Biopython code that builds the backbone (N, CA, C, O; Angstrom):
import numpy as np
from Bio.PDB.StructureBuilder import StructureBuilder

atoms = [
    (1, "MET", "N", (-36.851, 56.331, -103.321)),
    (1, "MET", "CA", (-36.492, 56.088, -101.941)),
    (1, "MET", "C", (-37.093, 54.758, -101.487)),
    (1, "MET", "O", (-38.248, 54.454, -101.786)),
    (2, "ALA", "N", (-36.316, 53.987, -100.777)),
    (2, "ALA", "CA", (-36.762, 52.681, -100.304)),
    (2, "ALA", "C", (-37.725, 52.845, -99.128)),
    (2, "ALA", "O", (-37.776, 53.892, -98.484)),
    (3, "GLU", "N", (-38.485, 51.779, -98.868)),
    (3, "GLU", "CA", (-39.413, 51.841, -97.744)),
    (3, "GLU", "C", (-38.652, 51.871, -96.420)),
    (3, "GLU", "O", (-37.542, 51.350, -96.314)),
    (4, "LYS", "N", (-39.261, 52.482, -95.428)),
    (4, "LYS", "CA", (-38.634, 52.604, -94.109)),
    (4, "LYS", "C", (-38.641, 51.235, -93.427)),
    (4, "LYS", "O", (-39.645, 50.524, -93.445)),
    (5, "ILE", "N", (-37.511, 50.882, -92.829)),
    (5, "ILE", "CA", (-37.450, 49.591, -92.146)),
    (5, "ILE", "C", (-37.858, 49.756, -90.684)),
    (5, "ILE", "O", (-37.666, 50.815, -90.086)),
    (6, "SER", "N", (-38.421, 48.694, -90.123)),
    (6, "SER", "CA", (-38.904, 48.732, -88.741)),
    (6, "SER", "C", (-37.748, 48.610, -87.744)),
    (6, "SER", "O", (-36.612, 48.315, -88.117)),
    (7, "PHE", "N", (-38.065, 48.844, -86.484)),
    (7, "PHE", "CA", (-37.088, 48.744, -85.404)),
    (7, "PHE", "C", (-36.476, 47.341, -85.359)),
    (7, "PHE", "O", (-35.259, 47.198, -85.250)),
    (8, "ILE", "N", (-37.311, 46.318, -85.441)),
    (8, "ILE", "CA", (-36.821, 44.935, -85.389)),
    (8, "ILE", "C", (-35.994, 44.613, -86.631)),
    (8, "ILE", "O", (-34.964, 43.947, -86.529)),
    (9, "GLU", "N", (-36.430, 45.078, -87.800)),
    (9, "GLU", "CA", (-35.641, 44.868, -89.020)),
    (9, "GLU", "C", (-34.266, 45.514, -88.885)),
    (9, "GLU", "O", (-33.260, 44.940, -89.300)),
    (10, "GLN", "N", (-34.228, 46.696, -88.310)),
    (10, "GLN", "CA", (-32.955, 47.399, -88.140)),
    (10, "GLN", "C", (-32.031, 46.633, -87.190)),
    (10, "GLN", "O", (-30.831, 46.538, -87.443)),
    (11, "ILE", "N", (-32.572, 46.094, -86.111)),
    (11, "ILE", "CA", (-31.773, 45.298, -85.172)),
    (11, "ILE", "C", (-31.160, 44.098, -85.893)),
    (11, "ILE", "O", (-29.968, 43.823, -85.753)),
    (12, "ILE", "N", (-31.980, 43.388, -86.660)),
    (12, "ILE", "CA", (-31.513, 42.190, -87.362)),
    (12, "ILE", "C", (-30.461, 42.553, -88.402)),
    (12, "ILE", "O", (-29.434, 41.883, -88.499)),
    (13, "LEU", "N", (-30.702, 43.601, -89.176)),
    (13, "LEU", "CA", (-29.736, 44.019, -90.198)),
    (13, "LEU", "C", (-28.423, 44.474, -89.568)),
    (13, "LEU", "O", (-27.351, 44.189, -90.101)),
    (14, "GLU", "N", (-28.496, 45.175, -88.444)),
    (14, "GLU", "CA", (-27.278, 45.595, -87.729)),
    (14, "GLU", "C", (-26.450, 44.375, -87.338)),
    (14, "GLU", "O", (-25.227, 44.370, -87.477)),
    (15, "GLU", "N", (-27.131, 43.347, -86.849)),
    (15, "GLU", "CA", (-26.452, 42.127, -86.416)),
    (15, "GLU", "C", (-25.798, 41.402, -87.602)),
    (15, "GLU", "O", (-24.787, 40.718, -87.435)),
    (16, "MET", "N", (-26.373, 41.553, -88.784)),
    (16, "MET", "CA", (-25.900, 40.825, -89.966)),
    (16, "MET", "C", (-25.005, 41.650, -90.884)),
    (16, "MET", "O", (-24.527, 41.126, -91.890)),
    (17, "LYS", "N", (-24.763, 42.918, -90.573)),
    (17, "LYS", "CA", (-24.143, 43.833, -91.529)),
    (17, "LYS", "C", (-22.762, 43.433, -92.025)),
    (17, "LYS", "O", (-22.369, 43.848, -93.116)),
    (18, "ASN", "N", (-22.010, 42.641, -91.263)),
    (18, "ASN", "CA", (-20.679, 42.262, -91.730)),
    (18, "ASN", "C", (-20.697, 41.098, -92.714)),
    (18, "ASN", "O", (-19.646, 40.707, -93.221)),
    (19, "GLY", "N", (-21.865, 40.541, -92.992)),
    (19, "GLY", "CA", (-22.012, 39.563, -94.057)),
    (19, "GLY", "C", (-21.819, 38.111, -93.684)),
    (19, "GLY", "O", (-21.934, 37.240, -94.546)),
    (20, "GLU", "N", (-21.529, 37.821, -92.428)),
    (20, "GLU", "CA", (-21.337, 36.421, -92.067)),
    (20, "GLU", "C", (-22.675, 35.692, -91.974)),
    (20, "GLU", "O", (-23.717, 36.306, -91.741)),
    (21, "VAL", "N", (-22.630, 34.393, -92.157)),
    (21, "VAL", "CA", (-23.823, 33.558, -92.083)),
    (21, "VAL", "C", (-24.113, 33.280, -90.610)),
    (21, "VAL", "O", (-23.214, 32.926, -89.848)),
    (22, "LYS", "N", (-25.368, 33.443, -90.222)),
    (22, "LYS", "CA", (-25.745, 33.223, -88.816)),
    (22, "LYS", "C", (-26.880, 32.217, -88.732)),
    (22, "LYS", "O", (-27.694, 32.085, -89.646)),
    (23, "GLU", "N", (-26.910, 31.514, -87.612)),
    (23, "GLU", "CA", (-28.013, 30.603, -87.321)),
    (23, "GLU", "C", (-29.264, 31.426, -87.018)),
    (23, "GLU", "O", (-29.195, 32.447, -86.333)),
    (24, "GLU", "N", (-30.392, 30.977, -87.529)),
    (24, "GLU", "CA", (-31.650, 31.691, -87.298)),
    (24, "GLU", "C", (-31.968, 31.789, -85.805)),
    (24, "GLU", "O", (-32.429, 32.828, -85.334)),
    (25, "LYS", "N", (-31.723, 30.718, -85.070)),
    (25, "LYS", "CA", (-32.006, 30.701, -83.632)),
    (25, "LYS", "C", (-31.153, 31.734, -82.886)),
    (25, "LYS", "O", (-31.653, 32.435, -82.007)),
    (26, "GLU", "N", (-29.872, 31.824, -83.236)),
    (26, "GLU", "CA", (-28.960, 32.790, -82.602)),
    (26, "GLU", "C", (-29.385, 34.225, -82.912)),
    (26, "GLU", "O", (-29.382, 35.089, -82.036)),
    (27, "LEU", "N", (-29.748, 34.462, -84.163)),
    (27, "LEU", "CA", (-30.178, 35.789, -84.597)),
    (27, "LEU", "C", (-31.467, 36.204, -83.886)),
    (27, "LEU", "O", (-31.610, 37.351, -83.464)),
    (28, "THR", "N", (-32.392, 35.269, -83.760)),
    (28, "THR", "CA", (-33.653, 35.533, -83.065)),
    (28, "THR", "C", (-33.403, 35.874, -81.597)),
    (28, "THR", "O", (-33.971, 36.832, -81.074)),
    (29, "ALA", "N", (-32.557, 35.092, -80.936)),
    (29, "ALA", "CA", (-32.261, 35.328, -79.519)),
    (29, "ALA", "C", (-31.616, 36.699, -79.309)),
    (29, "ALA", "O", (-31.943, 37.401, -78.352)),
    (30, "THR", "N", (-30.709, 37.076, -80.197)),
    (30, "THR", "CA", (-30.051, 38.379, -80.089)),
    (30, "THR", "C", (-31.061, 39.511, -80.255)),
    (30, "THR", "O", (-31.063, 40.467, -79.479)),
    (31, "ALA", "N", (-31.917, 39.401, -81.268)),
    (31, "ALA", "CA", (-32.916, 40.443, -81.521)),
    (31, "ALA", "C", (-33.896, 40.562, -80.356)),
    (31, "ALA", "O", (-34.250, 41.672, -79.960)),
    (32, "VAL", "N", (-34.334, 39.438, -79.808)),
    (32, "VAL", "CA", (-35.253, 39.447, -78.662)),
    (32, "VAL", "C", (-34.585, 40.120, -77.465)),
    (32, "VAL", "O", (-35.214, 40.910, -76.761)),
    (33, "SER", "N", (-33.325, 39.809, -77.239)),
    (33, "SER", "CA", (-32.576, 40.411, -76.134)),
    (33, "SER", "C", (-32.478, 41.931, -76.282)),
    (33, "SER", "O", (-32.661, 42.665, -75.312)),
    (34, "VAL", "N", (-32.191, 42.397, -77.493)),
    (34, "VAL", "CA", (-32.083, 43.837, -77.740)),
    (34, "VAL", "C", (-33.438, 44.515, -77.548)),
    (34, "VAL", "O", (-33.518, 45.574, -76.924)),
    (35, "VAL", "N", (-34.497, 43.917, -78.077)),
    (35, "VAL", "CA", (-35.838, 44.498, -77.925)),
    (35, "VAL", "C", (-36.204, 44.583, -76.446)),
    (35, "VAL", "O", (-36.705, 45.610, -75.988)),
    (36, "ASN", "N", (-35.955, 43.510, -75.699)),
    (36, "ASN", "CA", (-36.285, 43.515, -74.269)),
    (36, "ASN", "C", (-35.489, 44.562, -73.501)),
    (36, "ASN", "O", (-36.017, 45.185, -72.580)),
    (37, "SER", "N", (-34.229, 44.762, -73.867)),
    (37, "SER", "CA", (-33.434, 45.770, -73.157)),
    (37, "SER", "C", (-33.880, 47.186, -73.520)),
    (37, "SER", "O", (-33.884, 48.070, -72.663)),
    (38, "LYS", "N", (-34.254, 47.410, -74.779)),
    (38, "LYS", "CA", (-34.728, 48.739, -75.197)),
    (38, "LYS", "C", (-36.085, 49.063, -74.582)),
    (38, "LYS", "O", (-36.344, 50.200, -74.187)),
    (39, "LYS", "N", (-36.943, 48.057, -74.507)),
    (39, "LYS", "CA", (-38.295, 48.261, -73.969)),
    (39, "LYS", "C", (-38.332, 48.093, -72.450)),
    (39, "LYS", "O", (-39.385, 48.238, -71.830)),
    (40, "GLN", "N", (-37.194, 47.792, -71.864)),
    (40, "GLN", "CA", (-37.020, 47.660, -70.420)),
    (40, "GLN", "C", (-37.965, 46.647, -69.788)),
    (40, "GLN", "O", (-38.756, 46.982, -68.907)),
    (41, "GLY", "N", (-37.873, 45.424, -70.242)),
    (41, "GLY", "CA", (-38.655, 44.386, -69.593)),
    (41, "GLY", "C", (-39.098, 43.309, -70.546)),
    (41, "GLY", "O", (-38.715, 43.280, -71.715)),
    (42, "ASN", "N", (-39.910, 42.429, -70.018)),
    (42, "ASN", "CA", (-40.423, 41.313, -70.783)),
    (42, "ASN", "C", (-41.544, 41.793, -71.707)),
    (42, "ASN", "O", (-42.437, 42.527, -71.283)),
    (43, "ASN", "N", (-41.488, 41.379, -72.950)),
    (43, "ASN", "CA", (-42.495, 41.770, -73.933)),
    (43, "ASN", "C", (-43.153, 40.512, -74.490)),
    (43, "ASN", "O", (-42.564, 39.828, -75.327)),
    (44, "PRO", "N", (-44.357, 40.200, -74.038)),
    (44, "PRO", "CA", (-45.029, 38.991, -74.510)),
    (44, "PRO", "C", (-45.166, 38.981, -76.031)),
    (44, "PRO", "O", (-45.571, 39.976, -76.632)),
    (45, "GLY", "N", (-44.831, 37.866, -76.636)),
    (45, "GLY", "CA", (-44.984, 37.717, -78.074)),
    (45, "GLY", "C", (-43.829, 38.233, -78.905)),
    (45, "GLY", "O", (-43.872, 38.150, -80.133)),
    (46, "VAL", "N", (-42.792, 38.766, -78.265)),
    (46, "VAL", "CA", (-41.698, 39.361, -79.039)),
    (46, "VAL", "C", (-40.942, 38.302, -79.845)),
    (46, "VAL", "O", (-40.495, 38.590, -80.955)),
    (47, "THR", "N", (-40.792, 37.100, -79.322)),
    (47, "THR", "CA", (-40.070, 36.055, -80.053)),
    (47, "THR", "C", (-40.803, 35.708, -81.342)),
    (47, "THR", "O", (-40.183, 35.590, -82.399)),
    (48, "LYS", "N", (-42.116, 35.544, -81.258)),
    (48, "LYS", "CA", (-42.897, 35.231, -82.460)),
    (48, "LYS", "C", (-42.838, 36.382, -83.453)),
    (48, "LYS", "O", (-42.774, 36.159, -84.662)),
    (49, "ARG", "N", (-42.859, 37.599, -82.954)),
    (49, "ARG", "CA", (-42.785, 38.773, -83.833)),
    (49, "ARG", "C", (-41.442, 38.828, -84.548)),
    (49, "ARG", "O", (-41.389, 39.111, -85.745)),
    (50, "VAL", "N", (-40.354, 38.560, -83.826)),
    (50, "VAL", "CA", (-39.018, 38.570, -84.436)),
    (50, "VAL", "C", (-38.917, 37.489, -85.512)),
    (50, "VAL", "O", (-38.371, 37.739, -86.587)),
    (51, "VAL", "N", (-39.432, 36.296, -85.236)),
    (51, "VAL", "CA", (-39.402, 35.212, -86.223)),
    (51, "VAL", "C", (-40.210, 35.605, -87.457)),
    (51, "VAL", "O", (-39.785, 35.351, -88.583)),
    (52, "ALA", "N", (-41.373, 36.222, -87.250)),
    (52, "ALA", "CA", (-42.204, 36.661, -88.375)),
    (52, "ALA", "C", (-41.496, 37.729, -89.201)),
    (52, "ALA", "O", (-41.541, 37.693, -90.431)),
    (53, "VAL", "N", (-40.845, 38.675, -88.537)),
    (53, "VAL", "CA", (-40.115, 39.737, -89.241)),
    (53, "VAL", "C", (-38.956, 39.140, -90.027)),
    (53, "VAL", "O", (-38.690, 39.556, -91.155)),
    (54, "LEU", "N", (-38.269, 38.173, -89.441)),
    (54, "LEU", "CA", (-37.152, 37.512, -90.123)),
    (54, "LEU", "C", (-37.624, 36.831, -91.408)),
    (54, "LEU", "O", (-36.968, 36.939, -92.444)),
    (55, "GLN", "N", (-38.751, 36.135, -91.343)),
    (55, "GLN", "CA", (-39.304, 35.485, -92.532)),
    (55, "GLN", "C", (-39.735, 36.516, -93.574)),
    (55, "GLN", "O", (-39.552, 36.314, -94.774)),
    (56, "GLU", "N", (-40.305, 37.616, -93.103)),
    (56, "GLU", "CA", (-40.720, 38.703, -93.992)),
    (56, "GLU", "C", (-39.507, 39.307, -94.707)),
    (56, "GLU", "O", (-39.585, 39.665, -95.882)),
    (57, "MET", "N", (-38.396, 39.414, -93.992)),
    (57, "MET", "CA", (-37.174, 39.971, -94.578)),
    (57, "MET", "C", (-36.607, 39.059, -95.666)),
    (57, "MET", "O", (-36.058, 39.537, -96.659)),
    (58, "VAL", "N", (-36.742, 37.753, -95.477)),
    (58, "VAL", "CA", (-36.323, 36.807, -96.519)),
    (58, "VAL", "C", (-37.216, 36.988, -97.742)),
    (58, "VAL", "O", (-36.732, 36.988, -98.873)),
    (59, "THR", "N", (-38.521, 37.144, -97.514)),
    (59, "THR", "CA", (-39.473, 37.354, -98.608)),
    (59, "THR", "C", (-39.191, 38.649, -99.358)),
    (59, "THR", "O", (-39.285, 38.689, -100.585)),
    (60, "LYS", "N", (-38.843, 39.715, -98.622)),
    (60, "LYS", "CA", (-38.546, 41.014, -99.241)),
    (60, "LYS", "C", (-37.199, 41.027, -99.962)),
    (60, "LYS", "O", (-36.938, 41.915, -100.773)),
    (61, "GLY", "N", (-36.345, 40.046, -99.670)),
    (61, "GLY", "CA", (-35.040, 39.988, -100.319)),
    (61, "GLY", "C", (-33.917, 40.642, -99.537)),
    (61, "GLY", "O", (-32.814, 40.791, -100.062)),
    (62, "TYR", "N", (-34.170, 41.039, -98.285)),
    (62, "TYR", "CA", (-33.120, 41.630, -97.449)),
    (62, "TYR", "C", (-32.153, 40.563, -96.946)),
    (62, "TYR", "O", (-30.994, 40.848, -96.646)),
    (63, "MET", "N", (-32.648, 39.334, -96.858)),
    (63, "MET", "CA", (-31.854, 38.207, -96.380)),
    (63, "MET", "C", (-32.138, 37.008, -97.261)),
    (63, "MET", "O", (-33.137, 36.958, -97.979)),
    (64, "VAL", "N", (-31.233, 36.043, -97.188)),
    (64, "VAL", "CA", (-31.405, 34.822, -97.959)),
    (64, "VAL", "C", (-30.988, 33.643, -97.084)),
    (64, "VAL", "O", (-30.075, 33.746, -96.265)),
    (65, "LYS", "N", (-31.679, 32.527, -97.280)),
    (65, "LYS", "CA", (-31.286, 31.305, -96.579)),
    (65, "LYS", "C", (-29.984, 30.838, -97.214)),
    (65, "LYS", "O", (-29.919, 30.658, -98.430)),
    (66, "ALA", "N", (-28.957, 30.641, -96.415)),
    (66, "ALA", "CA", (-27.628, 30.286, -96.917)),
    (66, "ALA", "C", (-27.421, 28.777, -96.849)),
    (66, "ALA", "O", (-27.925, 28.109, -95.947)),
    (67, "GLY", "N", (-26.679, 28.257, -97.808)),
    (67, "GLY", "CA", (-26.370, 26.833, -97.815)),
    (67, "GLY", "C", (-27.498, 26.014, -98.402)),
    (67, "GLY", "O", (-28.453, 26.555, -98.959)),
    (68, "GLY", "N", (-27.379, 24.718, -98.274)),
    (68, "GLY", "CA", (-28.382, 23.832, -98.843)),
    (68, "GLY", "C", (-29.138, 23.107, -97.757)),
    (68, "GLY", "O", (-28.938, 23.349, -96.567)),
    (69, "GLY", "N", (-29.992, 22.230, -98.175)),
    (69, "GLY", "CA", (-30.731, 21.426, -97.216)),
    (69, "GLY", "C", (-32.185, 21.841, -97.126)),
    (69, "GLY", "O", (-32.539, 23.000, -97.344)),
    (70, "LEU", "N", (-33.006, 20.878, -96.803)),
    (70, "LEU", "CA", (-34.441, 21.092, -96.724)),
    (70, "LEU", "C", (-34.832, 21.962, -95.525)),
    (70, "LEU", "O", (-35.696, 22.831, -95.637)),
    (71, "PHE", "N", (-34.198, 21.724, -94.397)),
    (71, "PHE", "CA", (-34.539, 22.459, -93.183)),
    (71, "PHE", "C", (-33.420, 23.419, -92.806)),
    (71, "PHE", "O", (-32.937, 23.424, -91.674)),
    (72, "ASN", "N", (-33.024, 24.219, -93.764)),
    (72, "ASN", "CA", (-31.916, 25.150, -93.578)),
    (72, "ASN", "C", (-32.294, 26.237, -92.583)),
    (72, "ASN", "O", (-33.341, 26.870, -92.722)),
    (73, "LYS", "N", (-31.465, 26.455, -91.597)),
    (73, "LYS", "CA", (-31.736, 27.462, -90.571)),
    (73, "LYS", "C", (-30.637, 28.515, -90.504)),
    (73, "LYS", "O", (-30.505, 29.204, -89.493)),
    (74, "LYS", "N", (-29.840, 28.651, -91.575)),
    (74, "LYS", "CA", (-28.788, 29.668, -91.611)),
    (74, "LYS", "C", (-29.219, 30.790, -92.543)),
    (74, "LYS", "O", (-29.822, 30.550, -93.589)),
    (75, "ILE", "N", (-28.899, 32.027, -92.147)),
    (75, "ILE", "CA", (-29.357, 33.199, -92.888)),
    (75, "ILE", "C", (-28.180, 34.118, -93.166)),
    (75, "ILE", "O", (-27.257, 34.233, -92.360)),
    (76, "GLN", "N", (-28.231, 34.775, -94.327)),
    (76, "GLN", "CA", (-27.184, 35.720, -94.712)),
    (76, "GLN", "C", (-27.838, 36.968, -95.295)),
    (76, "GLN", "O", (-28.873, 36.887, -95.958)),
    (77, "ILE", "N", (-27.224, 38.123, -95.041)),
    (77, "ILE", "CA", (-27.738, 39.397, -95.555)),
    (77, "ILE", "C", (-27.426, 39.509, -97.050)),
    (77, "ILE", "O", (-26.417, 38.985, -97.522)),
    (78, "THR", "N", (-28.300, 40.198, -97.787)),
    (78, "THR", "CA", (-28.080, 40.443, -99.214)),
    (78, "THR", "C", (-27.661, 41.897, -99.417)),
    (78, "THR", "O", (-27.660, 42.690, -98.476)),
    (79, "GLU", "N", (-27.307, 42.233, -100.646)),
    (79, "GLU", "CA", (-26.958, 43.625, -100.961)),
    (79, "GLU", "C", (-28.147, 44.551, -100.710)),
    (79, "GLU", "O", (-27.977, 45.680, -100.249)),
    (80, "LYS", "N", (-29.351, 44.067, -101.017)),
    (80, "LYS", "CA", (-30.558, 44.862, -100.774)),
    (80, "LYS", "C", (-30.700, 45.161, -99.282)),
    (80, "LYS", "O", (-31.091, 46.265, -98.904)),
    (81, "GLY", "N", (-30.388, 44.192, -98.444)),
    (81, "GLY", "CA", (-30.435, 44.389, -97.001)),
    (81, "GLY", "C", (-29.402, 45.391, -96.530)),
    (81, "GLY", "O", (-29.684, 46.224, -95.669)),
    (82, "LYS", "N", (-28.203, 45.314, -97.093)),
    (82, "LYS", "CA", (-27.143, 46.264, -96.736)),
    (82, "LYS", "C", (-27.528, 47.683, -97.146)),
    (82, "LYS", "O", (-27.263, 48.638, -96.416)),
    (83, "GLN", "N", (-28.157, 47.819, -98.321)),
    (83, "GLN", "CA", (-28.605, 49.138, -98.789)),
    (83, "GLN", "C", (-29.688, 49.700, -97.871)),
    (83, "GLN", "O", (-29.664, 50.880, -97.522)),
    (84, "ALA", "N", (-30.634, 48.851, -97.484)),
    (84, "ALA", "CA", (-31.722, 49.293, -96.601)),
    (84, "ALA", "C", (-31.164, 49.769, -95.264)),
    (84, "ALA", "O", (-31.631, 50.766, -94.713)),
    (85, "LEU", "N", (-30.172, 49.060, -94.744)),
    (85, "LEU", "CA", (-29.553, 49.461, -93.482)),
    (85, "LEU", "C", (-28.822, 50.789, -93.639)),
    (85, "LEU", "O", (-28.934, 51.665, -92.782)),
    (86, "ALA", "N", (-28.080, 50.942, -94.726)),
    (86, "ALA", "CA", (-27.341, 52.185, -94.970)),
    (86, "ALA", "C", (-28.298, 53.372, -95.089)),
    (86, "ALA", "O", (-28.022, 54.443, -94.549)),
    (87, "GLU", "N", (-29.420, 53.190, -95.789)),
    (87, "GLU", "CA", (-30.402, 54.264, -95.955)),
    (87, "GLU", "C", (-31.066, 54.621, -94.626)),
    (87, "GLU", "O", (-31.399, 55.782, -94.389)),
    (88, "SER", "N", (-31.256, 53.630, -93.767)),
    (88, "SER", "CA", (-31.905, 53.899, -92.476)),
    (88, "SER", "C", (-30.982, 54.651, -91.523)),
    (88, "SER", "O", (-31.451, 55.273, -90.570)),
    (89, "GLN", "N", (-29.692, 54.600, -91.767)),
    (89, "GLN", "CA", (-28.727, 55.261, -90.887)),
    (89, "GLN", "C", (-28.374, 56.665, -91.349)),
    (89, "GLN", "O", (-27.576, 57.343, -90.700)),
    (90, "GLN", "N", (-28.943, 57.111, -92.444)),
    (90, "GLN", "CA", (-28.659, 58.457, -92.960)),
    (90, "GLN", "C", (-29.514, 59.498, -92.278)),
    (90, "GLN", "O", (-29.407, 60.684, -92.588)),
]
sb = StructureBuilder()
sb.init_structure("model")
sb.init_model(0)
sb.init_chain("A")
sb.init_seg("    ")
for serial, (resi, resn, name, xyz) in enumerate(atoms, 1):
    if name == "N":
        sb.init_residue(resn, " ", resi, " ")
    sb.init_atom(name, np.array(xyz, "f"), 0.0, 1.0, " ", f" {name:<3s}", serial, name[0])
structure = sb.get_structure()
């Protein structure tokens, strides 16, 4: 059984589940918006936490930086990420 994914990881994976490449900034803004609406208000530090979780997900292999370039800011979900999302929804 795979490790349990966090609330923020689940939000990000849900946003990416159809496989399209997204800008990191857009993905971060969406996740922050969802967290703020679920927690009903402003949450100090949530943007930094979302960015940290996003980087952690790339390290874990749930996401990959898409395209080329030194300062690439586009992200795409991997099969491992899709599996983790599917397991979390069971």
